[in-house]
VMD Tcl script that builds the backbone (N, CA, C; Angstrom):
set m [mol new atoms 510]
animate dup $m
set s [atomselect $m all]
$s set {name element resname resid chain x y z} {
  {N N ARG 1 A -10.579 -14.805 -22.088}
  {CA C ARG 1 A -10.977 -14.479 -20.668}
  {C C ARG 1 A -10.399 -13.100 -20.187}
  {N N HIS 2 A -9.120 -12.792 -20.686}
  {CA C HIS 2 A -8.613 -11.568 -20.245}
  {C C HIS 2 A -9.319 -10.355 -20.749}
  {N N ARG 3 A -9.800 -10.444 -22.091}
  {CA C ARG 3 A -10.564 -9.373 -22.577}
  {C C ARG 3 A -11.937 -9.256 -21.921}
  {N N THR 4 A -12.563 -10.284 -21.547}
  {CA C THR 4 A -13.801 -10.206 -20.772}
  {C C THR 4 A -13.530 -9.534 -19.394}
  {N N MET 5 A -12.506 -10.086 -18.699}
  {CA C MET 5 A -12.193 -9.441 -17.336}
  {C C MET 5 A -11.877 -8.056 -17.537}
  {N N ARG 6 A -11.178 -7.561 -18.521}
  {CA C ARG 6 A -10.823 -6.240 -18.751}
  {C C ARG 6 A -12.134 -5.418 -18.944}
  {N N ALA 7 A -12.918 -5.956 -19.781}
  {CA C ALA 7 A -14.175 -5.214 -20.082}
  {C C ALA 7 A -14.993 -5.083 -18.778}
  {N N THR 8 A -14.992 -6.129 -18.015}
  {CA C THR 8 A -15.809 -6.058 -16.692}
  {C C THR 8 A -15.304 -4.973 -15.907}
  {N N LEU 9 A -13.934 -4.929 -15.783}
  {CA C LEU 9 A -13.303 -3.872 -15.028}
  {C C LEU 9 A -13.519 -2.535 -15.481}
  {N N ASP 10 A -13.435 -2.340 -16.848}
  {CA C ASP 10 A -13.733 -1.104 -17.402}
  {C C ASP 10 A -15.038 -0.621 -17.061}
  {N N TRP 11 A -16.007 -1.531 -17.154}
  {CA C TRP 11 A -17.446 -1.176 -16.793}
  {C C TRP 11 A -17.545 -0.753 -15.421}
  {N N SER 12 A -16.988 -1.645 -14.385}
  {CA C SER 12 A -17.055 -1.316 -13.033}
  {C C SER 12 A -16.335 0.122 -12.709}
  {N N VAL 13 A -15.251 0.321 -13.271}
  {CA C VAL 13 A -14.545 1.603 -13.056}
  {C C VAL 13 A -15.122 2.794 -13.631}
  {N N SER 14 A -15.906 2.555 -14.748}
  {CA C SER 14 A -16.610 3.698 -15.412}
  {C C SER 14 A -17.721 4.130 -14.609}
  {N N LEU 15 A -18.239 3.294 -13.654}
  {CA C LEU 15 A -19.349 3.747 -12.676}
  {C C LEU 15 A -18.891 4.582 -11.558}
  {N N LEU 16 A -17.522 4.670 -11.390}
  {CA C LEU 16 A -16.986 5.480 -10.282}
  {C C LEU 16 A -16.776 6.851 -10.616}
  {N N SER 17 A -16.776 7.672 -9.628}
  {CA C SER 17 A -16.385 9.182 -9.865}
  {C C SER 17 A -15.105 9.330 -10.210}
  {N N ALA 18 A -14.543 10.420 -10.706}
  {CA C ALA 18 A -13.191 10.668 -11.198}
  {C C ALA 18 A -12.225 10.454 -9.984}
  {N N GLU 19 A -12.678 11.036 -8.760}
  {CA C GLU 19 A -11.791 10.939 -7.546}
  {C C GLU 19 A -11.640 9.457 -7.175}
  {N N ASP 20 A -12.757 8.587 -7.222}
  {CA C ASP 20 A -12.675 7.280 -6.823}
  {C C ASP 20 A -11.850 6.439 -7.871}
  {N N ARG 21 A -11.874 6.787 -9.090}
  {CA C ARG 21 A -10.994 6.106 -10.078}
  {C C ARG 21 A -9.626 6.482 -9.791}
  {N N ALA 22 A -9.262 7.726 -9.513}
  {CA C ALA 22 A -7.847 8.074 -9.214}
  {C C ALA 22 A -7.409 7.321 -7.929}
  {N N LEU 23 A -8.359 7.313 -6.896}
  {CA C LEU 23 A -7.958 6.574 -5.699}
  {C C LEU 23 A -7.706 5.025 -6.065}
  {N N LEU 24 A -8.520 4.425 -6.733}
  {CA C LEU 24 A -8.236 2.973 -7.101}
  {C C LEU 24 A -6.921 2.893 -7.771}
  {N N GLU 25 A -6.671 3.728 -8.822}
  {CA C GLU 25 A -5.366 3.603 -9.473}
  {C C GLU 25 A -4.179 3.845 -8.450}
  {N N ASP 26 A -4.308 4.810 -7.653}
  {CA C ASP 26 A -3.310 5.053 -6.708}
  {C C ASP 26 A -3.011 3.802 -5.644}
  {N N LEU 27 A -4.074 3.204 -5.391}
  {CA C LEU 27 A -3.983 2.061 -4.511}
  {C C LEU 27 A -3.127 0.870 -5.016}
  {N N SER 28 A -2.983 0.954 -6.357}
  {CA C SER 28 A -2.314 -0.183 -7.069}
  {C C SER 28 A -0.816 -0.226 -6.570}
  {N N VAL 29 A -0.179 0.763 -5.945}
  {CA C VAL 29 A 1.154 0.645 -5.560}
  {C C VAL 29 A 1.353 -0.206 -4.319}
  {N N PHE 30 A 0.196 -0.442 -3.629}
  {CA C PHE 30 A 0.293 -1.264 -2.426}
  {C C PHE 30 A 0.465 -2.769 -2.786}
  {N N ALA 31 A 1.217 -3.501 -2.010}
  {CA C ALA 31 A 1.376 -4.973 -2.294}
  {C C ALA 31 A 0.526 -5.655 -1.305}
  {N N GLU 32 A -0.291 -6.510 -1.650}
  {CA C GLU 32 A -1.165 -7.326 -0.784}
  {C C GLU 32 A -2.054 -6.484 -0.019}
  {N N ARG 33 A -1.818 -6.375 1.439}
  {CA C ARG 33 A -2.722 -5.627 2.270}
  {C C ARG 33 A -2.228 -4.342 2.630}
  {N N PHE 34 A -3.042 -3.433 2.986}
  {CA C PHE 34 A -2.674 -2.061 3.378}
  {C C PHE 34 A -3.685 -1.512 4.339}
  {N N SER 35 A -3.369 -0.490 5.094}
  {CA C SER 35 A -4.200 0.005 6.123}
  {C C SER 35 A -4.848 1.385 5.567}
  {N N VAL 36 A -5.908 1.773 6.302}
  {CA C VAL 36 A -6.489 3.094 5.956}
  {C C VAL 36 A -5.581 4.147 6.221}
  {N N GLU 37 A -4.739 3.946 7.247}
  {CA C GLU 37 A -3.708 5.066 7.643}
  {C C GLU 37 A -2.760 5.238 6.434}
  {N N ALA 38 A -2.380 4.075 5.844}
  {CA C ALA 38 A -1.397 4.179 4.771}
  {C C ALA 38 A -2.031 5.004 3.510}
  {N N VAL 39 A -3.268 4.663 3.232}
  {CA C VAL 39 A -4.038 5.289 2.135}
  {C C VAL 39 A -4.063 6.841 2.409}
  {N N GLU 40 A -4.472 7.117 3.610}
  {CA C GLU 40 A -4.570 8.596 3.910}
  {C C GLU 40 A -3.206 9.308 3.732}
  {N N ALA 41 A -2.149 8.620 4.209}
  {CA C ALA 41 A -0.827 9.201 4.098}
  {C C ALA 41 A -0.452 9.503 2.600}
  {N N LEU 42 A -0.836 8.584 1.765}
  {CA C LEU 42 A -0.471 8.675 0.293}
  {C C LEU 42 A -1.379 9.707 -0.406}
  {N N GLY 43 A -2.526 10.101 0.185}
  {CA C GLY 43 A -3.389 10.994 -0.455}
  {C C GLY 43 A -3.024 12.484 -0.461}
  {N N SER 44 A -1.986 12.921 0.314}
  {CA C SER 44 A -1.602 14.307 0.306}
  {C C SER 44 A -1.322 14.872 -1.110}
  {N N GLY 45 A -2.049 15.855 -1.471}
  {CA C GLY 45 A -1.967 16.483 -2.789}
  {C C GLY 45 A -2.686 15.706 -3.950}
  {N N ARG 46 A -3.281 14.621 -3.691}
  {CA C ARG 46 A -4.050 13.917 -4.731}
  {C C ARG 46 A -5.409 14.434 -4.769}
  {N N VAL 47 A -5.983 14.162 -5.972}
  {CA C VAL 47 A -7.381 14.584 -6.229}
  {C C VAL 47 A -8.330 14.103 -5.212}
  {N N TRP 48 A -8.087 13.017 -4.607}
  {CA C TRP 48 A -8.972 12.408 -3.545}
  {C C TRP 48 A -8.624 12.771 -2.134}
  {N N ASP 49 A -7.644 13.632 -1.986}
  {CA C ASP 49 A -7.124 13.999 -0.735}
  {C C ASP 49 A -8.260 14.545 0.177}
  {N N GLY 50 A -8.375 13.963 1.436}
  {CA C GLY 50 A -9.354 14.424 2.334}
  {C C GLY 50 A -10.665 13.630 2.280}
  {N N ARG 51 A -10.733 12.701 1.246}
  {CA C ARG 51 A -11.995 11.939 1.228}
  {C C ARG 51 A -11.657 10.387 0.935}
  {N N ALA 52 A -10.555 10.033 1.581}
  {CA C ALA 52 A -10.026 8.670 1.370}
  {C C ALA 52 A -11.093 7.640 1.999}
  {N N ILE 53 A -11.714 8.028 3.087}
  {CA C ILE 53 A -12.689 7.060 3.648}
  {C C ILE 53 A -13.950 6.849 2.768}
  {N N ASP 54 A -14.439 7.960 2.301}
  {CA C ASP 54 A -15.579 7.952 1.239}
  {C C ASP 54 A -15.213 7.188 0.104}
  {N N GLY 55 A -13.957 7.425 -0.482}
  {CA C GLY 55 A -13.617 6.768 -1.682}
  {C C GLY 55 A -13.369 5.177 -1.435}
  {N N LEU 56 A -12.779 4.865 -0.216}
  {CA C LEU 56 A -12.627 3.541 0.036}
  {C C LEU 56 A -13.939 2.772 0.170}
  {N N THR 57 A -14.948 3.494 0.781}
  {CA C THR 57 A -16.303 2.846 0.971}
  {C C THR 57 A -16.898 2.656 -0.429}
  {N N ALA 58 A -16.742 3.637 -1.345}
  {CA C ALA 58 A -17.214 3.373 -2.734}
  {C C ALA 58 A -16.590 2.272 -3.458}
  {N N LEU 59 A -15.235 2.145 -3.152}
  {CA C LEU 59 A -14.488 1.008 -3.851}
  {C C LEU 59 A -14.919 -0.346 -3.229}
  {N N ILE 60 A -15.121 -0.347 -1.896}
  {CA C ILE 60 A -15.553 -1.646 -1.217}
  {C C ILE 60 A -17.019 -1.960 -1.727}
  {N N ASP 61 A -17.867 -0.961 -1.822}
  {CA C ASP 61 A -19.283 -1.204 -2.275}
  {C C ASP 61 A -19.206 -1.701 -3.713}
  {N N GLY 62 A -18.297 -1.284 -4.510}
  {CA C GLY 62 A -18.229 -1.674 -5.880}
  {C C GLY 62 A -17.344 -2.986 -6.090}
  {N N SER 63 A -17.028 -3.589 -4.993}
  {CA C SER 63 A -16.282 -4.803 -5.001}
  {C C SER 63 A -14.840 -4.769 -5.658}
  {N N LEU 64 A -14.369 -3.585 -5.641}
  {CA C LEU 64 A -13.054 -3.419 -6.191}
  {C C LEU 64 A -11.907 -3.402 -5.084}
  {N N VAL 65 A -12.265 -3.198 -3.860}
  {CA C VAL 65 A -11.421 -3.254 -2.684}
  {C C VAL 65 A -12.048 -4.181 -1.682}
  {N N LYS 66 A -11.319 -4.969 -1.069}
  {CA C LYS 66 A -11.823 -5.998 -0.045}
  {C C LYS 66 A -11.291 -5.517 1.267}
  {N N GLN 67 A -12.195 -5.542 2.228}
  {CA C GLN 67 A -11.822 -5.205 3.609}
  {C C GLN 67 A -12.075 -6.480 4.594}
  {N N THR 68 A -10.987 -6.701 5.305}
  {CA C THR 68 A -11.008 -7.879 6.129}
  {C C THR 68 A -10.320 -7.459 7.477}
  {N N GLU 69 A -10.427 -8.424 8.398}
  {CA C GLU 69 A -9.759 -8.177 9.763}
  {C C GLU 69 A -8.647 -9.244 9.753}
  {N N VAL 70 A -7.384 -8.780 10.263}
  {CA C VAL 70 A -6.203 -9.638 10.425}
  {C C VAL 70 A -5.686 -9.229 11.762}
  {N N GLY 71 A -5.740 -10.250 12.649}
  {CA C GLY 71 A -5.222 -10.003 14.059}
  {C C GLY 71 A -5.840 -8.795 14.717}
  {N N GLY 72 A -7.059 -8.684 14.554}
  {CA C GLY 72 A -7.906 -7.552 15.157}
  {C C GLY 72 A -7.709 -6.202 14.506}
  {N N ARG 73 A -6.922 -6.139 13.344}
  {CA C ARG 73 A -6.802 -4.926 12.597}
  {C C ARG 73 A -7.607 -4.939 11.313}
  {N N THR 74 A -8.158 -3.859 10.988}
  {CA C THR 74 A -8.777 -3.725 9.593}
  {C C THR 74 A -7.712 -3.574 8.546}
  {N N VAL 75 A -7.829 -4.367 7.495}
  {CA C VAL 75 A -6.957 -4.288 6.416}
  {C C VAL 75 A -7.689 -4.343 5.137}
  {N N LEU 76 A -7.144 -3.648 4.080}
  {CA C LEU 76 A -7.776 -3.531 2.838}
  {C C LEU 76 A -6.755 -4.246 1.823}
  {N N SER 77 A -7.458 -4.741 0.721}
  {CA C SER 77 A -6.602 -5.377 -0.359}
  {C C SER 77 A -7.285 -5.234 -1.685}
  {N N LEU 78 A -6.562 -5.470 -2.652}
  {CA C LEU 78 A -7.039 -5.509 -4.080}
  {C C LEU 78 A -6.796 -6.952 -4.566}
  {N N LEU 79 A -7.678 -7.394 -5.301}
  {CA C LEU 79 A -7.455 -8.667 -6.058}
  {C C LEU 79 A -6.306 -8.338 -7.052}
  {N N ALA 80 A -5.441 -9.413 -7.281}
  {CA C ALA 80 A -4.280 -9.315 -8.188}
  {C C ALA 80 A -4.701 -8.612 -9.517}
  {N N ILE 81 A -5.819 -9.193 -10.082}
  {CA C ILE 81 A -6.269 -8.742 -11.444}
  {C C ILE 81 A -6.605 -7.201 -11.360}
  {N N VAL 82 A -7.283 -6.790 -10.177}
  {CA C VAL 82 A -7.735 -5.440 -10.128}
  {C C VAL 82 A -6.447 -4.516 -9.895}
  {N N ARG 83 A -5.511 -4.972 -9.166}
  {CA C ARG 83 A -4.212 -4.306 -8.899}
  {C C ARG 83 A -3.568 -4.020 -10.270}
  {N N GLU 84 A -3.404 -5.136 -11.050}
  {CA C GLU 84 A -2.702 -5.054 -12.390}
  {C C GLU 84 A -3.479 -3.987 -13.238}
  {N N TYR 85 A -4.721 -4.125 -13.310}
  {CA C TYR 85 A -5.574 -3.261 -14.076}
  {C C TYR 85 A -5.271 -1.747 -13.696}
  {N N ALA 86 A -5.450 -1.548 -12.306}
  {CA C ALA 86 A -5.278 -0.134 -11.866}
  {C C ALA 86 A -3.887 0.333 -12.056}
  {N N LEU 87 A -2.856 -0.507 -11.762}
  {CA C LEU 87 A -1.473 -0.103 -12.034}
  {C C LEU 87 A -1.243 0.265 -13.547}
  {N N GLY 88 A -1.948 -0.408 -14.461}
  {CA C GLY 88 A -1.739 -0.056 -15.926}
  {C C GLY 88 A -2.278 1.268 -16.133}
  {N N ARG 89 A -3.416 1.633 -15.487}
  {CA C ARG 89 A -4.015 2.858 -15.717}
  {C C ARG 89 A -3.205 3.973 -15.065}
  {N N LEU 90 A -2.574 3.728 -13.948}
  {CA C LEU 90 A -1.723 4.613 -13.179}
  {C C LEU 90 A -0.546 4.932 -14.101}
  {N N LYS 91 A 0.001 3.927 -14.734}
  {CA C LYS 91 A 1.245 4.066 -15.578}
  {C C LYS 91 A 0.839 4.907 -16.735}
  {N N GLU 92 A -0.296 4.666 -17.339}
  {CA C GLU 92 A -0.792 5.452 -18.498}
  {C C GLU 92 A -0.952 6.939 -18.080}
  {N N ARG 93 A -1.311 7.310 -16.923}
  {CA C ARG 93 A -1.430 8.638 -16.344}
  {C C ARG 93 A -0.203 9.218 -16.145}
  {N N GLY 94 A 0.900 8.376 -16.015}
  {CA C GLY 94 A 2.254 8.917 -15.765}
  {C C GLY 94 A 2.524 9.179 -14.229}
  {N N ASP 95 A 1.696 8.624 -13.435}
  {CA C ASP 95 A 1.878 8.890 -11.884}
  {C C ASP 95 A 2.505 7.733 -11.164}
  {N N ALA 96 A 2.850 6.670 -11.801}
  {CA C ALA 96 A 3.320 5.466 -11.075}
  {C C ALA 96 A 4.540 5.745 -10.321}
  {N N ASP 97 A 5.544 6.448 -10.845}
  {CA C ASP 97 A 6.830 6.693 -10.134}
  {C C ASP 97 A 6.603 7.609 -8.925}
  {N N HIS 98 A 5.663 8.660 -9.131}
  {CA C HIS 98 A 5.342 9.481 -7.964}
  {C C HIS 98 A 4.700 8.733 -6.912}
  {N N MET 99 A 3.775 7.821 -7.224}
  {CA C MET 99 A 3.025 7.168 -6.149}
  {C C MET 99 A 3.933 5.989 -5.580}
  {N N ARG 100 A 4.872 5.461 -6.313}
  {CA C ARG 100 A 5.760 4.474 -5.699}
  {C C ARG 100 A 6.670 5.153 -4.675}
  {N N ALA 101 A 7.058 6.334 -5.150}
  {CA C ALA 101 A 7.955 7.119 -4.194}
  {C C ALA 101 A 7.274 7.567 -2.875}
  {N N ALA 102 A 6.033 7.937 -3.021}
  {CA C ALA 102 A 5.150 8.280 -1.826}
  {C C ALA 102 A 4.836 7.020 -0.953}
  {N N HIS 103 A 4.787 5.945 -1.627}
  {CA C HIS 103 A 4.607 4.598 -0.848}
  {C C HIS 103 A 5.932 4.379 -0.123}
  {N N ALA 104 A 7.123 4.464 -0.777}
  {CA C ALA 104 A 8.269 4.132 -0.096}
  {C C ALA 104 A 8.592 5.114 1.057}
  {N N ASP 105 A 8.215 6.344 0.750}
  {CA C ASP 105 A 8.472 7.430 1.917}
  {C C ASP 105 A 7.562 7.169 3.083}
  {N N TYR 106 A 6.300 6.699 2.827}
  {CA C TYR 106 A 5.366 6.350 3.980}
  {C C TYR 106 A 5.939 5.221 4.724}
  {N N TYR 107 A 6.345 4.114 4.155}
  {CA C TYR 107 A 6.903 3.061 4.836}
  {C C TYR 107 A 8.257 3.235 5.445}
  {N N THR 108 A 8.986 4.215 4.932}
  {CA C THR 108 A 10.303 4.556 5.590}
  {C C THR 108 A 9.993 5.278 6.912}
  {N N ALA 109 A 9.034 6.183 6.767}
  {CA C ALA 109 A 8.590 6.958 8.084}
  {C C ALA 109 A 8.005 5.851 9.080}
  {N N LEU 110 A 7.235 4.941 8.551}
  {CA C LEU 110 A 6.560 3.896 9.480}
  {C C LEU 110 A 7.690 3.062 10.136}
  {N N VAL 111 A 8.698 2.756 9.436}
  {CA C VAL 111 A 9.767 1.939 10.021}
  {C C VAL 111 A 10.484 2.728 11.023}
  {N N ARG 112 A 10.804 4.036 10.704}
  {CA C ARG 112 A 11.560 4.887 11.697}
  {C C ARG 112 A 10.704 5.050 12.954}
  {N N ARG 113 A 9.347 5.127 12.778}
  {CA C ARG 113 A 8.439 5.426 13.909}
  {C C ARG 113 A 8.522 4.217 14.823}
  {N N ASP 114 A 8.367 2.988 14.165}
  {CA C ASP 114 A 8.043 1.709 14.942}
  {C C ASP 114 A 9.244 0.918 15.215}
  {N N ALA 115 A 10.425 1.291 14.762}
  {CA C ALA 115 A 11.678 0.494 15.055}
  {C C ALA 115 A 11.952 0.551 16.487}
  {N N GLY 116 A 11.745 1.564 17.172}
  {CA C GLY 116 A 12.011 1.665 18.614}
  {C C GLY 116 A 11.124 0.715 19.470}
  {N N GLU 117 A 9.979 0.535 18.906}
  {CA C GLU 117 A 8.898 -0.371 19.633}
  {C C GLU 117 A 9.391 -1.782 19.597}
  {N N LEU 118 A 10.253 -2.136 18.730}
  {CA C LEU 118 A 10.783 -3.603 18.673}
  {C C LEU 118 A 11.572 -3.935 19.959}
  {N N ARG 119 A 12.080 -2.873 20.664}
  {CA C ARG 119 A 12.813 -3.151 21.863}
  {C C ARG 119 A 12.082 -2.691 23.083}
  {N N SER 120 A 10.738 -2.802 23.026}
  {CA C SER 120 A 9.966 -2.316 24.166}
  {C C SER 120 A 8.902 -3.415 24.547}
  {N N ALA 121 A 7.949 -3.061 25.549}
  {CA C ALA 121 A 7.026 -3.914 25.980}
  {C C ALA 121 A 6.019 -4.293 24.930}
  {N N SER 122 A 5.879 -3.347 23.994}
  {CA C SER 122 A 4.843 -3.525 22.886}
  {C C SER 122 A 5.421 -4.237 21.626}
  {N N GLN 123 A 6.539 -4.957 21.958}
  {CA C GLN 123 A 7.235 -5.663 20.694}
  {C C GLN 123 A 6.304 -6.608 20.022}
  {N N ALA 124 A 5.452 -7.402 20.745}
  {CA C ALA 124 A 4.614 -8.370 20.157}
  {C C ALA 124 A 3.549 -7.670 19.194}
  {N N SER 125 A 3.049 -6.675 19.651}
  {CA C SER 125 A 2.073 -5.868 18.769}
  {C C SER 125 A 2.693 -5.258 17.607}
  {N N THR 126 A 3.869 -4.810 17.767}
  {CA C THR 126 A 4.654 -4.191 16.685}
  {C C THR 126 A 5.091 -5.150 15.668}
  {N N LEU 127 A 5.486 -6.334 16.166}
  {CA C LEU 127 A 5.765 -7.500 15.260}
  {C C LEU 127 A 4.560 -7.877 14.388}
  {N N ALA 128 A 3.421 -7.944 14.996}
  {CA C ALA 128 A 2.147 -8.291 14.377}
  {C C ALA 128 A 1.795 -7.184 13.297}
  {N N ALA 129 A 1.969 -6.011 13.662}
  {CA C ALA 129 A 1.624 -4.891 12.711}
  {C C ALA 129 A 2.555 -4.873 11.538}
  {N N LEU 130 A 3.873 -5.143 11.778}
  {CA C LEU 130 A 4.781 -5.129 10.702}
  {C C LEU 130 A 4.656 -6.435 9.763}
  {N N SER 131 A 4.207 -7.401 10.347}
  {CA C SER 131 A 3.919 -8.744 9.608}
  {C C SER 131 A 2.865 -8.451 8.592}
  {N N ILE 132 A 1.822 -7.726 9.019}
  {CA C ILE 132 A 0.686 -7.407 8.156}
  {C C ILE 132 A 1.197 -6.616 6.931}
  {N N GLU 133 A 2.266 -5.801 7.129}
  {CA C GLU 133 A 2.762 -4.928 6.193}
  {C C GLU 133 A 3.882 -5.405 5.446}
  {N N LEU 134 A 4.301 -6.704 5.612}
  {CA C LEU 134 A 5.487 -7.270 5.126}
  {C C LEU 134 A 5.702 -7.048 3.525}
  {N N ALA 135 A 4.669 -7.269 2.820}
  {CA C ALA 135 A 4.841 -7.232 1.387}
  {C C ALA 135 A 5.102 -5.766 1.051}
  {N N ASN 136 A 4.424 -4.799 1.707}
  {CA C ASN 136 A 4.669 -3.357 1.471}
  {C C ASN 136 A 6.076 -2.944 1.861}
  {N N LEU 137 A 6.555 -3.559 2.964}
  {CA C LEU 137 A 7.905 -3.108 3.423}
  {C C LEU 137 A 8.908 -3.592 2.431}
  {N N ARG 138 A 8.665 -4.798 1.827}
  {CA C ARG 138 A 9.628 -5.280 0.850}
  {C C ARG 138 A 9.538 -4.472 -0.510}
  {N N ALA 139 A 8.331 -4.048 -0.775}
  {CA C ALA 139 A 8.047 -3.263 -2.045}
  {C C ALA 139 A 8.787 -1.869 -1.756}
  {N N ALA 140 A 8.681 -1.278 -0.700}
  {CA C ALA 140 A 9.254 -0.020 -0.408}
  {C C ALA 140 A 10.733 -0.057 -0.550}
  {N N VAL 141 A 11.370 -1.060 0.085}
  {CA C VAL 141 A 12.779 -1.191 0.045}
  {C C VAL 141 A 13.316 -1.491 -1.366}
  {N N ARG 142 A 12.542 -2.218 -2.155}
  {CA C ARG 142 A 12.945 -2.398 -3.537}
  {C C ARG 142 A 12.935 -1.102 -4.275}
  {N N HIS 143 A 11.868 -0.229 -4.110}
  {CA C HIS 143 A 11.770 1.002 -4.733}
  {C C HIS 143 A 12.983 1.801 -4.352}
  {N N LEU 144 A 13.394 1.906 -3.045}
  {CA C LEU 144 A 14.463 2.611 -2.546}
  {C C LEU 144 A 15.826 2.269 -3.331}
  {N N ILE 145 A 15.984 0.941 -3.478}
  {CA C ILE 145 A 17.107 0.529 -4.211}
  {C C ILE 145 A 17.081 0.879 -5.677}
  {N N TYR 146 A 15.874 0.551 -6.229}
  {CA C TYR 146 A 15.736 0.854 -7.667}
  {C C TYR 146 A 15.910 2.344 -8.125}
  {N N THR 147 A 15.603 3.104 -7.133}
  {CA C THR 147 A 15.745 4.665 -7.383}
  {C C THR 147 A 17.081 5.116 -6.890}
  {N N ASP 148 A 18.015 4.240 -6.450}
  {CA C ASP 148 A 19.313 4.599 -5.968}
  {C C ASP 148 A 19.379 5.354 -4.705}
  {N N ARG 149 A 18.363 5.122 -3.888}
  {CA C ARG 149 A 18.314 5.755 -2.454}
  {C C ARG 149 A 18.906 4.662 -1.667}
  {N N LEU 150 A 20.134 4.415 -1.837}
  {CA C LEU 150 A 20.807 3.291 -1.121}
  {C C LEU 150 A 20.922 3.573 0.341}
  {N N ASP 151 A 21.259 4.832 0.767}
  {CA C ASP 151 A 21.369 5.066 2.289}
  {C C ASP 151 A 19.977 4.818 2.929}
  {N N ASP 152 A 19.016 5.291 2.270}
  {CA C ASP 152 A 17.623 5.204 2.896}
  {C C ASP 152 A 17.301 3.639 2.940}
  {N N ALA 153 A 17.661 2.795 1.939}
  {CA C ALA 153 A 17.365 1.496 1.924}
  {C C ALA 153 A 18.187 0.678 3.072}
  {N N ALA 154 A 19.372 1.210 3.209}
  {CA C ALA 154 A 20.224 0.562 4.315}
  {C C ALA 154 A 19.651 0.943 5.684}
  {N N ASP 155 A 19.251 2.197 5.940}
  {CA C ASP 155 A 18.600 2.605 7.097}
  {C C ASP 155 A 17.433 1.843 7.475}
  {N N PHE 156 A 16.582 1.654 6.328}
  {CA C PHE 156 A 15.302 0.943 6.426}
  {C C PHE 156 A 15.522 -0.489 6.930}
  {N N ALA 157 A 16.452 -1.169 6.217}
  {CA C ALA 157 A 16.733 -2.589 6.550}
  {C C ALA 157 A 17.430 -2.713 7.933}
  {N N TRP 158 A 18.332 -1.802 8.244}
  {CA C TRP 158 A 18.863 -1.882 9.574}
  {C C TRP 158 A 17.935 -1.638 10.654}
  {N N SER 159 A 17.026 -0.672 10.451}
  {CA C SER 159 A 16.126 -0.461 11.518}
  {C C SER 159 A 15.167 -1.613 11.870}
  {N N LEU 160 A 15.009 -2.507 10.880}
  {CA C LEU 160 A 14.160 -3.659 11.095}
  {C C LEU 160 A 14.949 -4.885 11.406}
  {N N LEU 161 A 16.181 -4.781 11.772}
  {CA C LEU 161 A 17.064 -5.972 12.083}
  {C C LEU 161 A 16.358 -6.853 13.063}
  {N N ILE 162 A 15.880 -6.391 14.108}
  {CA C ILE 162 A 15.237 -7.175 15.149}
  {C C ILE 162 A 14.044 -7.891 14.605}
  {N N TYR 163 A 13.202 -7.198 13.768}
  {CA C TYR 163 A 12.131 -7.747 13.143}
  {C C TYR 163 A 12.445 -8.934 12.225}
  {N N TRP 164 A 13.485 -8.606 11.349}
  {CA C TRP 164 A 14.030 -9.707 10.526}
  {C C TRP 164 A 14.329 -10.949 11.278}
  {N N TRP 165 A 15.140 -10.677 12.358}
  {CA C TRP 165 A 15.758 -11.812 13.041}
  {C C TRP 165 A 14.638 -12.613 13.769}
  {N N ILE 166 A 13.805 -11.956 14.620}
  {CA C ILE 166 A 12.594 -12.623 15.249}
  {C C ILE 166 A 11.786 -13.406 14.370}
  {N N MET 167 A 11.384 -12.825 13.243}
  {CA C MET 167 A 10.547 -13.504 12.234}
  {C C MET 167 A 11.204 -14.530 11.426}
  {N N GLY 168 A 12.481 -14.704 11.436}
  {CA C GLY 168 A 13.216 -15.564 10.640}
  {C C GLY 168 A 13.228 -15.206 9.240}
  {N N LEU 169 A 13.469 -13.926 8.894}
  {CA C LEU 169 A 13.297 -13.443 7.533}
  {C C LEU 169 A 14.792 -12.906 7.024}
  {N N PHE 170 A 15.769 -13.427 7.620}
  {CA C PHE 170 A 17.081 -12.976 7.154}
  {C C PHE 170 A 17.344 -13.381 5.653}
}
mol reanalyze $m
mol bondsrecalc $m
mol representation Tube
mol addrep $m
């Protein structure tokens, strides 16, 4: 079954342009769901930079990326088998560490930006937005710890203290 699935994915990916293949591989650093904003932020300096929307459209049309609505927000996701396949290709290319660092940097900036909103009138919407990104928040902080960026990891976790407490995630 695994050989058949891999052959199917190889065939689907071979139909994509080089930029769209690179985009798919780069998307493999996301855990579960992610936003278009997050994809665009990771695109800086990548071969698909500036054409994230077109690339995502091609990947959605090719059934490699799924688009859904969660709480009124558009979110994207990869099936686990597609994520594993794309991550394998990203590792073969030697870009996995770079993309994981970019992912962690994006979510660190997102946490710094949104942490203040947890003490404001927009707390409910901020909690909902962070909940959509929970798996990515956890992946980002794991990467910070793994790469010995312990001060950044501590700031990350501390900034979200209210979120962890309200959501019962201590």
